[in-house]
C-alpha positions as CSV (number, residue, x, y, z in Angstrom):
1,M,156.2,317.4,136.9
2,T,155.7,314.5,134.6
3,T,152.5,314.1,132.5
4,I,151.7,310.7,131.2
5,L,149.6,310.4,128.0
6,W,148.1,307.0,127.2
7,D,147.0,306.1,123.7
8,T,147.7,309.7,122.5
9,N,148.9,311.4,119.3
10,G,151.4,314.0,118.2
11,T,148.9,316.9,118.5
12,E,148.2,316.1,122.2
13,I,151.9,315.9,122.9
14,V,152.5,319.3,121.3
15,K,149.6,320.8,123.4
16,T,150.9,319.2,126.6
17,L,154.4,320.6,125.9
18,A,153.1,324.1,125.4
19,A,151.1,323.9,128.6
20,E,154.1,322.6,130.6
21,R,156.3,325.4,129.2
22,R,153.8,328.0,130.3
23,T,153.9,326.4,133.8
24,A,157.7,326.2,133.9
25,G,158.2,329.7,132.6
26,A,161.9,330.6,132.2
27,L,163.0,327.1,132.6
28,A,161.8,326.2,129.1
29,S,163.6,329.0,127.3
30,G,167.0,329.0,125.5
31,L,167.0,325.5,124.0
32,A,170.3,324.9,122.1
33,L,169.2,321.9,120.1
34,T,166.9,318.9,119.8
35,L,168.4,315.5,120.9
36,V,166.6,312.5,119.4
37,V,167.4,309.2,121.1
38,I,166.5,305.8,119.7
39,A,166.7,303.0,122.2
40,D,164.9,299.7,123.1
41,E,163.0,299.1,126.3
42,K,165.9,297.4,128.1
43,H,168.2,300.4,127.7
44,V,165.8,303.3,127.7
45,D,166.5,304.3,131.3
46,E,170.3,304.2,130.7
47,A,169.9,306.3,127.5
48,R,167.6,308.8,129.3
49,E,170.0,309.1,132.2
50,A,173.0,309.7,129.9
51,A,171.0,312.2,127.8
52,T,169.9,314.1,130.9
53,Q,173.5,314.3,132.0
54,A,174.6,315.7,128.6
55,A,171.7,318.1,128.6
56,A,173.0,319.7,131.8
57,A,175.7,321.3,129.7
58,H,173.6,321.7,126.5
59,P,170.0,322.7,127.2
60,C,167.9,320.8,124.7
61,R,164.6,319.2,124.0
62,L,165.0,315.4,124.5
63,L,162.9,313.1,122.4
64,V,163.3,309.5,123.2
65,V,161.9,307.0,120.7
66,V,161.1,303.5,122.0
67,R,159.8,301.0,119.4
68,R,157.7,298.2,121.0
69,K,155.9,295.4,119.3
70,V,155.3,295.7,115.5
71,D,152.5,293.2,115.5
72,A,150.5,295.0,118.2
73,D,147.7,297.5,117.7
74,D,148.7,301.0,116.6
75,R,149.2,303.1,119.8
76,L,151.4,305.8,121.2
77,D,152.1,306.4,124.9
78,A,154.1,309.4,126.0
79,E,155.7,310.9,129.1
80,V,156.2,314.7,129.0
81,Q,158.4,316.5,131.5
82,V,159.6,320.1,131.5
83,G,162.0,321.4,134.2
84,G,162.2,319.5,137.5
85,Q,164.9,316.8,137.3
86,M,165.5,317.7,133.7
87,G,166.7,321.2,134.7
88,A,166.4,323.8,131.9
89,N,165.3,321.1,129.5
90,E,162.3,319.4,128.0
91,S,161.8,315.6,127.7
92,V,159.3,313.4,125.8
93,V,159.6,309.7,126.0
94,M,157.4,308.0,123.3
95,R,156.6,304.3,123.2
96,M,155.3,303.3,119.9
97,Y,153.3,300.1,119.0
98,G,152.2,298.6,115.7
99,R,152.9,300.1,112.3
100,L,153.7,303.4,114.0
101,T,157.1,301.9,114.9
102,L,157.9,301.9,111.2
103,H,157.1,305.6,110.8
104,A,158.5,307.2,114.0
105,E,159.5,310.3,112.1
106,S,155.9,311.2,111.6
107,V,155.6,311.8,115.3
108,V,159.1,313.2,115.9
109,L,159.0,315.9,113.2
110,P,156.3,318.1,114.7
111,L,158.1,318.0,118.1
112,L,161.4,319.4,117.0
113,A,162.4,322.6,118.6
114,S,162.1,325.5,116.1
115,D,165.2,327.1,114.8
116,A,167.5,324.6,116.6
117,P,169.8,322.0,115.2
118,V,169.0,318.3,115.5
119,V,171.3,315.6,116.8
120,T,170.2,311.9,116.6
121,W,171.7,309.3,118.8
122,W,171.2,305.5,118.4
123,H,171.8,303.7,121.7
124,G,171.9,300.2,120.5
125,D,171.1,298.8,117.0
126,T,171.6,301.2,114.1
127,P,170.1,301.0,110.6
128,E,172.3,299.5,107.9
129,K,172.2,302.7,105.7
130,L,172.5,305.3,108.4
131,A,172.5,308.4,106.2
132,Y,169.2,307.3,104.5
133,D,167.2,306.6,107.7
134,A,164.2,308.8,108.2
135,L,165.3,309.9,111.6
136,A,168.9,310.5,110.3
137,V,168.0,312.7,107.4
138,Q,166.7,315.5,109.6
139,A,169.8,315.6,111.8
140,S,172.9,317.6,111.4
141,R,174.9,315.2,113.5
142,R,174.3,311.4,113.8
143,V,175.9,309.6,116.8
144,T,176.2,305.9,117.0
145,D,178.1,303.5,119.3
146,V,179.6,300.4,117.6
147,S,180.7,299.0,121.0
148,T,177.1,297.9,121.7
149,A,177.2,295.6,118.6
150,E,178.0,291.9,118.8
151,D,181.0,292.5,116.5
152,P,182.2,296.1,117.0
153,L,184.8,295.9,114.2
154,A,182.3,294.6,111.7
155,A,179.9,297.4,112.8
156,L,182.8,299.9,112.4
157,R,183.4,298.7,108.8
158,Q,179.7,299.3,108.1
159,R,179.9,302.8,109.5
160,A,182.8,303.4,107.1
161,K,180.9,302.1,104.1
162,D,178.0,304.5,104.5
163,Y,179.8,307.4,106.1
164,A,178.4,310.8,105.4
165,P,179.6,314.2,106.8
166,G,178.0,314.7,110.2
167,D,178.5,311.0,111.3
168,T,180.4,310.2,114.5
169,D,180.7,307.3,116.9
170,L,181.1,307.2,120.7
171,A,184.0,304.7,120.1
172,W,185.8,307.6,118.6
173,T,184.9,309.9,121.5
174,R,186.4,307.3,124.0
175,C,189.8,307.7,122.5
176,T,189.8,311.6,122.6
177,P,192.0,311.7,125.8
178,W,194.5,309.3,124.2
179,R,194.7,311.5,121.0
180,A,195.1,314.6,123.1
181,L,198.0,313.1,125.1
182,L,199.7,311.7,122.1
183,A,199.4,315.0,120.2
184,S,200.9,316.9,123.2
185,G,203.7,314.5,123.4
186,L,204.5,314.9,119.7
187,D,204.5,318.7,119.8
188,D,208.2,319.1,120.6
189,V,209.4,316.1,118.7
190,A,212.0,316.8,116.0
191,A,212.6,313.2,114.9
192,V,210.6,311.4,112.2
193,P,208.1,308.7,113.4
194,T,208.9,305.3,112.0
195,S,206.3,303.0,113.7
196,A,203.5,302.8,116.3
197,E,201.6,300.4,118.4
198,V,198.2,300.4,120.2
199,M,197.6,298.0,123.1
200,A,194.0,297.1,123.9
201,E,191.6,294.3,124.6
202,P,190.6,292.3,121.5
203,K,187.9,293.7,119.1
204,N,188.1,297.1,120.7
205,A,186.7,299.7,118.2
206,S,188.2,302.6,120.0
207,A,191.7,301.1,119.7
208,A,191.1,300.5,116.0
209,L,190.1,304.1,115.5
210,L,193.1,305.3,117.5
211,A,195.3,303.2,115.2
212,G,193.6,304.7,112.2
213,W,194.1,308.2,113.5
214,L,197.9,307.6,114.0
215,T,198.1,306.1,110.5
216,A,196.3,309.1,108.9
217,R,198.2,311.7,110.9
218,L,201.8,310.3,111.1
219,G,201.8,308.2,107.9
220,V,203.3,305.1,109.7
221,K,202.2,301.5,110.1
222,V,200.4,301.0,113.4
223,K,200.3,297.5,115.0
224,Q,197.4,296.6,117.3
225,V,198.6,294.4,120.2
226,P,196.0,292.5,122.3
227,S,196.0,293.1,126.1
228,R,193.8,292.2,129.1
229,G,192.1,295.6,129.1
230,P,190.0,297.4,130.2
231,G,189.7,299.2,126.9
232,I,192.9,300.8,125.6
233,T,195.8,300.1,127.9
234,G,198.7,301.6,126.0
235,A,200.0,303.4,122.9
236,E,203.6,303.8,121.6
237,V,205.3,305.8,118.9
238,R,208.9,305.1,117.8
239,F,211.4,307.5,116.3
240,G,214.2,305.3,115.0
241,R,215.5,302.5,117.2
242,N,216.1,304.0,120.6
243,D,213.7,307.0,120.8
244,V,210.2,306.0,122.1
245,L,207.1,307.9,123.2
246,R,204.8,305.7,125.3
247,I,201.6,306.0,127.3
248,D,200.5,303.2,129.6
249,R,197.1,302.9,131.4
250,P,196.8,299.4,132.9
251,D,194.0,300.1,135.4
252,G,191.7,302.4,133.4
253,Y,192.3,305.4,135.8
254,L,196.0,306.6,135.8
255,A,198.3,306.9,132.8
256,T,202.1,307.1,132.7
257,L,203.6,309.2,129.9
258,S,207.2,308.2,129.2
259,R,209.8,309.4,126.7
260,T,213.4,308.3,126.1
261,G,215.8,310.5,127.9
262,M,213.0,312.2,130.0
263,S,211.4,311.5,133.4
264,D,208.0,309.7,133.5
265,R,204.8,311.7,134.2
266,Q,201.7,310.5,135.9
267,L,198.5,311.8,134.3
268,P,194.8,311.2,135.0
269,L,193.1,309.2,132.2
270,K,189.9,307.9,133.6
271,R,187.3,306.0,131.6
272,R,184.4,308.3,131.1
273,S,180.7,307.7,131.6
274,L,178.2,307.5,128.7
275,G,176.8,311.0,129.6
276,D,180.2,312.6,129.4
277,L,180.9,311.0,126.0
278,L,177.5,312.3,124.7
279,A,178.1,315.8,126.1
280,E,181.4,316.0,124.3
281,E,179.8,315.1,120.9
282,L,177.1,317.8,121.5
283,R,179.8,320.5,121.7
284,R,180.3,320.5,117.9
285,L,177.7,320.3,115.2
286,D,180.0,320.3,112.1
287,A,181.5,317.4,110.2
288,D,184.3,315.6,112.0
289,Q,187.0,315.2,109.3
290,P,189.6,313.5,111.6
291,Y,187.0,310.8,112.4
292,A,186.5,310.3,108.6
293,D,190.2,310.0,108.1
294,A,190.6,307.5,110.9
295,L,187.7,305.4,109.5
296,S,189.2,305.4,106.0
297,A,192.7,304.5,107.4
298,V,191.5,301.6,109.5
299,T,189.0,300.0,107.1
300,G,190.1,301.3,103.6
301,D,186.5,302.3,102.7
302,K,185.8,305.6,101.1
303,G,182.2,306.4,102.3
304,L,179.2,307.4,100.3
305,D,180.9,310.2,98.3
306,G,183.3,307.6,96.8
307,R,186.3,309.7,97.6
308,P,189.1,308.6,100.0
309,A,189.5,310.8,103.1
310,K,192.3,313.4,103.0
311,R,195.3,312.5,105.1
312,E,197.5,315.1,106.5
313,H,200.6,314.2,108.5
314,V,200.9,315.9,111.9
315,W,204.7,315.7,111.9
316,R,206.6,318.5,110.2
317,D,210.3,319.0,109.8
318,P,211.2,321.7,112.3
319,M,214.1,322.9,110.2
320,R,211.7,323.7,107.3
321,P,208.3,324.9,108.7
322,A,205.4,324.8,106.3
323,A,205.0,328.6,106.5
324,R,208.7,329.0,105.5
325,R,208.4,326.5,102.7
326,T,205.3,328.3,101.4
327,A,207.0,331.7,101.7
328,G,210.0,330.3,99.9
329,K,207.9,328.9,97.1
330,S,206.0,332.2,96.7
331,A,209.2,334.2,96.8
332,T,210.8,331.9,94.1
333,K,207.7,332.3,91.9
334,S,207.8,336.1,92.3
335,T,211.5,336.2,91.6
336,A,211.0,334.1,88.5
337,K,208.3,336.4,87.3
338,K,210.5,339.4,87.9
339,R,213.3,337.8,85.9
340,T,210.9,336.9,83.1
341,T,209.6,340.5,83.1
342,T,213.1,341.9,83.1
343,T,214.2,339.7,80.2
344,K,211.1,340.7,78.2
345,A,211.9,344.4,78.9
346,K,215.5,344.0,77.8
347,K,214.4,342.3,74.6
348,T,211.9,345.1,73.9
349,T,214.5,347.7,74.7
350,A,217.0,346.0,72.4
351,K,214.5,346.0,69.5
352,K,213.4,349.7,69.9
353,P,216.8,351.3,68.9
354,A,216.8,349.1,65.7
355,K,213.4,350.4,64.7
356,T,214.5,354.0,65.5
357,T,217.7,353.7,63.4
358,A,215.8,352.2,60.5
359,S,213.3,355.1,60.6
360,R,216.1,357.7,60.7
361,S,218.0,356.1,57.8
362,S,214.8,355.9,55.8
363,G,214.1,359.6,56.7
364,R,217.6,360.7,55.5
365,G,217.0,358.8,52.3
366,R,213.8,360.7,51.7
367,R,215.5,364.0,52.4
368,S,218.4,363.3,50.1
């Protein structure tokens, strides 16, 4: 059941939510988080549908903020729904008018689910300083989508400049299957990567982040090659001159994984819906360091903390595993300590007889 409140306030919304929860009973219990969605009127239905799809896997309280006319009279209209089509979730769609649009956090804060983390998603335009936005400060995760901007690459550079732990972008989520396939293809590789390429339609932010991820993890130069699309159509990693690992997906549905000296494999690699992308980001609420590394690699920016992202290469020499090298270093250090201790002990032992002889001689002198 949906309850519509015209020209209301935050107190009335809280009371209506409580009444709807009592009516819904068990459907309103066990909320995992609060999902705050900021969208304009044109995309509010799309954002709400995607959030509802993501909430099916992550029971949450959905708070949709729609900013209307700033020059209108101050007013707040709300739609409150618990259960029903929302499943085991709660939904509040708030349309704000006048100066209230500049202080949306004053309405959102009292509606946050108690003792539950907050995730904020901007479906559309994002503030220039994301980490300082009033609706971003209260969130443990901040989700954006640079693909909705007029210039996705410029928006990606802006995200890199004001990056803070907890930020992520759906352009990064779109390349997750590509990263998974490439990582699985590199698991049994003994050769050293020398170069890489990413093929995608021009100004594709996901392709740029995939190239940044390859640069950060493999430590090689990655070339971005334009293609017809849709989205990312291919990725290639070279090992020397004749050894190549390649993934091709020309139609956006089926990918072909090929490797020099091995038979090709057909793998599903379908482009996912907005709800599936959002659901993936709701699975984790900690900082996404690989995303920060990819941002730093592709843009060269260091983020708000002023420190470059740490880059760790995925590839390791199979003849000298990291554990063996570490063990060897520790063993060498312990052996060196033992040698030093033994040398000191020998020196001490060598000095002691001299002292004993001197004391004996001095003693005989006294007796004589």
